[in-house]
C-alpha positions in Angstrom: 87.8 113.2 121.6 88.6 113.1 118.2 91.7 110.8 118.7 89.1 108.4 120.8 87.0 108.4 117.5 90.4 107.9 115.1 91.2 105.0 117.4 87.9 103.4 117.7 87.5 103.5 113.4 91.3 102.0 113.5 90.5 99.4 115.9 86.9 98.3 113.7 88.7 98.6 110.5 91.4 96.1 111.7 88.8 93.7 112.7 86.9 93.9 109.7 90.0 93.1 107.8 91.3 90.7 110.4 87.6 89.1 110.0 87.8 89.5 105.8 91.3 87.3 106.0 89.9 85.0 108.5 87.0 84.2 106.2 89.6 84.4 103.1 91.8 81.6 104.7 88.7 79.5 106.0 87.9 79.6 101.8 91.3 78.6 100.6 91.5 75.8 102.8 88.2 74.7 101.8 88.7 75.0 98.0 90.3 72.4 95.9 93.0 74.7 94.3 96.4 73.3 93.0 99.1 73.8 95.4 100.8 76.8 93.4 98.0 79.0 93.3 96.9 78.0 96.7 100.8 79.5 97.8 100.5 82.7 96.0 96.7 83.2 97.8 98.3 82.8 101.0 101.3 84.8 100.3 98.6 87.6 99.6 97.0 86.8 102.9 100.1 87.1 104.9 101.4 89.9 102.9 97.8 92.1 104.5 98.7 90.9 107.8 102.1 91.9 107.4 100.7 95.2 106.5 98.0 95.0 109.7 100.9 94.1 111.8 102.8 97.3 111.0 99.9 99.7 111.1 99.4 98.4 114.5 103.2 98.9 115.1 103.2 102.2 114.1 100.2 103.4 116.3 102.1 101.7 119.1 104.7 104.2 118.4 102.2 107.0 117.8 101.2 105.9 121.5 104.2 106.1 123.5 105.3 109.4 121.4 102.0 110.9 123.2 102.4 109.3 126.5 106.1 110.6 126.5 105.3 113.9 125.6 102.1 113.8 128.1 104.7 112.9 130.7 107.0 115.5 130.1 104.5 118.3 130.2 102.9 116.6 133.3 106.4 116.6 134.9 106.7 120.6 133.7 103.7 121.3 135.8 104.3 120.1 138.8 107.8 121.7 138.9 105.5 124.6 138.4 102.9 123.9 141.2 105.7 122.7 143.7 108.1 125.7 143.1 111.0 123.2 142.0 113.4 124.5 139.8 
């Protein structure tokens, strides 16, 4: 259950951060900032997007590892049940 809650919290946090980034992009697009400042602001936004992408990739890797571990345990259990060595 904890894993499900952690995943839900991660998804909620990710969605919140993406909404915040979307709002910041809208605000930047509507502002009349000098081009250099605008570029710097977009660079910061893109850095945060990269951080979120890395977190998603890490979560995906953790899930794959978990599924592989479960698959190995299932195989062992099935060999034990069927009597195969």
